[in-house]
C-alpha positions in Angstrom: 26.8 -12.0 -43.3 26.0 -11.5 -47.0 23.4 -13.8 -48.5 23.5 -14.6 -52.3 20.4 -16.1 -53.9 21.0 -19.3 -56.0 18.9 -19.4 -59.2 20.2 -22.8 -60.4 17.4 -24.9 -58.9 15.1 -24.9 -61.8 13.2 -21.9 -60.3 12.7 -18.4 -61.8 14.1 -15.4 -60.1 10.6 -14.2 -59.2 9.8 -17.6 -57.6 13.0 -17.6 -55.6 12.4 -14.0 -54.4 8.8 -14.9 -53.4 10.1 -18.0 -51.5 12.8 -16.0 -49.8 10.3 -13.3 -48.8 8.0 -16.0 -47.3 10.9 -17.5 -45.3 11.9 -14.1 -44.0 8.3 -13.4 -43.1 7.9 -16.7 -41.2 11.2 -16.0 -39.4 10.1 -12.5 -38.4 6.8 -13.8 -37.2 8.4 -16.4 -35.1 10.8 -13.9 -33.5 7.8 -11.5 -32.8 5.8 -14.4 -31.4 8.6 -15.4 -29.1 9.0 -11.9 -27.8 5.3 -11.6 -27.2 5.3 -14.8 -25.2 8.2 -13.5 -23.1 6.5 -10.2 -22.5 3.2 -11.9 -21.7 5.0 -14.2 -19.2 6.8 -11.2 -17.6 3.6 -9.2 -17.4 1.7 -12.2 -16.0 4.3 -12.7 -13.3 4.1 -9.0 -12.4 0.3 -9.2 -12.3 0.5 -12.3 -10.0 2.7 -10.4 -7.6 0.3 -7.4 -7.7 -2.6 -9.7 -7.0 -0.7 -11.2 -4.1 0.1 -7.8 -2.7 -3.6 -6.7 -2.9 -4.7 -10.0 -1.3 -2.2 -9.5 1.5 -3.4 -5.9 2.0 -7.0 -7.0 2.2 -6.2 -9.7 4.7 -4.3 -7.3 6.9 -6.5 -4.2 6.5 -8.7 -5.1 9.5 -5.6 -5.4 11.6 -4.4 -2.1 10.4 -7.6 -0.5 11.5 -7.1 -1.9 15.0 -3.5 -0.9 15.4 -2.5 1.9 17.8 -0.7 5.1 16.8 2.6 3.6 18.1 2.0 0.3 16.2 1.4 2.2 13.0 4.5 4.3 13.4 6.6 1.2 14.2 5.3 -0.5 11.1 6.1 2.5 8.9 9.6 2.7 10.5 10.2 -0.9 9.5 8.8 -0.4 6.0 10.8 2.8 5.4 14.1 1.3 6.6 13.6 -1.7 4.5 12.7 0.4 1.4 15.8 2.5 1.9 18.0 -0.5 1.9 18.9 -0.5 5.6 20.0 2.1 8.1 23.5 2.7 6.6 22.1 3.2 3.1 19.4 5.6 4.4 22.1 7.7 6.1 23.6 8.6 2.7 20.9 11.2 2.5 22.0 14.3 4.4 18.5 15.3 5.4 17.9 11.8 6.9 21.2 11.9 8.8 20.7 15.4 10.2 17.1 14.8 11.3 18.1 11.4 12.8 20.9 13.0 14.8 18.5 15.6 16.1 16.0 13.0 17.1 18.7 10.8 18.7 20.4 13.5 20.7 17.3 15.4 21.7 14.9 12.6 22.5 16.4 9.1 22.4 15.2 8.5 26.0 11.7 9.7 25.2 8.6 7.6 24.2 8.1 7.1 20.5 5.6 10.0 20.3 8.2 12.3 21.9 10.7 11.3 19.2 8.3 11.9 16.4 7.4 15.3 18.0 11.1 16.4 17.9 11.3 15.3 14.2 8.1 17.3 13.5 9.3 20.4 15.2 12.5 20.3 13.1 10.5 20.0 9.9 8.0 22.7 11.1 10.9 25.1 11.5 12.1 24.2 8.0 8.6 24.9 6.5 8.4 28.2 8.4 11.6 29.5 6.9 14.0 29.3 9.9 16.6 27.8 7.4 16.7 26.4 3.9 17.4 22.8 4.6 16.9 20.2 7.4 20.6 20.3 8.2 20.4 24.1 8.3 17.6 24.0 10.8 19.4 21.5 13.0 22.7 23.4 13.1 21.2 26.9 13.3 23.0 28.5 16.2 22.3 26.6 19.4 18.6 26.1 18.9 19.2 22.5 19.7 21.6 22.2 22.6 23.5 19.1 21.6 24.9 20.9 18.5 26.9 23.3 20.7 27.6 20.8 23.4 29.6 18.5 20.9 28.5 15.1 22.2 31.4 12.8 22.7 29.6 9.6 21.9 28.6 8.8 18.3 25.0 7.5 17.7 24.8 3.8 17.9 22.6 0.8 18.8 18.9 0.3 18.6 18.2 3.9 19.7 20.1 5.1 16.7 18.3 2.7 14.3 15.0 3.9 15.7 16.0 7.6 15.3 16.8 6.9 11.6 13.5 5.2 11.2 11.7 8.2 12.8 13.5 10.5 10.5 12.5 8.5 7.4 8.9 8.4 8.6 8.8 12.1 9.3 10.2 12.9 5.8 8.3 10.2 3.8 5.0 9.7 5.6 3.9 13.3 6.2 0.3 12.5 5.4 0.1 9.2 7.3 1.6 10.4 10.6 -0.1 13.4 12.2 1.9 16.0 14.0 1.5 15.3 17.8 2.7 18.8 18.5 0.0 20.5 16.4 2.6 22.6 14.5 5.0 23.4 17.3 8.2 25.3 16.4 9.9 25.1 19.8 10.3 22.8 22.8 12.2 22.6 26.0 12.7 20.1 28.8 10.1 20.1 31.6 12.8 20.7 34.3 13.4 24.2 32.8 11.2 26.7 34.7 10.1 28.9 31.9 6.6 29.7 30.9 5.8 31.4 27.6 4.3 34.8 28.2 2.3 35.4 25.1 -1.3 34.2 25.0 -1.0 32.8 21.5 2.0 30.8 22.7 0.2 29.6 25.9 -2.7 28.2 23.8 -0.3 26.1 21.8 1.6 24.6 24.8 1.4 20.8 25.2 3.6 18.3 27.0 4.8 15.1 25.4 7.0 12.9 27.6 9.6 15.1 29.2 9.3 18.0 26.8 7.0 21.0 26.5 6.1 21.9 22.9 4.8 25.3 21.7 4.5 27.4 18.6 6.0 30.8 18.0 5.5 32.6 14.7 8.8 33.3 13.0 9.8 36.9 12.6 9.2 38.3 9.1 11.3 41.0 7.5 
């Protein structure tokens, strides 16, 4: 829109320009003030939410101190699935899917600590260079028997949801969930009659549920 100044009101050009400038200044000030109020309101609401979150954390902190290892893991599973937008959304991440499949097929009948242990072994192998990705570790040869056995049934039900949650926790909460295997890189079922022969392997052996976990240093070139 083009605005033309009218000088036929008994006012000089200078007076009209001064009046116009004042009107524009007041308009700009009003707009700025309106934006500031909106920003202040938004920031105020965010601050209130933050205060509510802090208050909620303070109220629950004593309960958190009393929770067992299993309760803490279950709480973090729920939180991570919720943050991810649900099980199906979480599975769009290939690392989550591969790790969840390994947990499901290798340990869905195990206690929660045994499922976390399988997830940790998978990630320990990744960190030690057995493969370059979570999926690479899981599908490396027949290190995990289910990969070569081609299970007929697709993962489903509560056990699958928990496996996805365990995978999310293992990937996202590394500092909050300690490794129950103490750095193991291998495991086998207790019904397999095999005993590691090396002393350094024997010292790392521990049983969790129906699996025996132990650590073997990967071969270096």
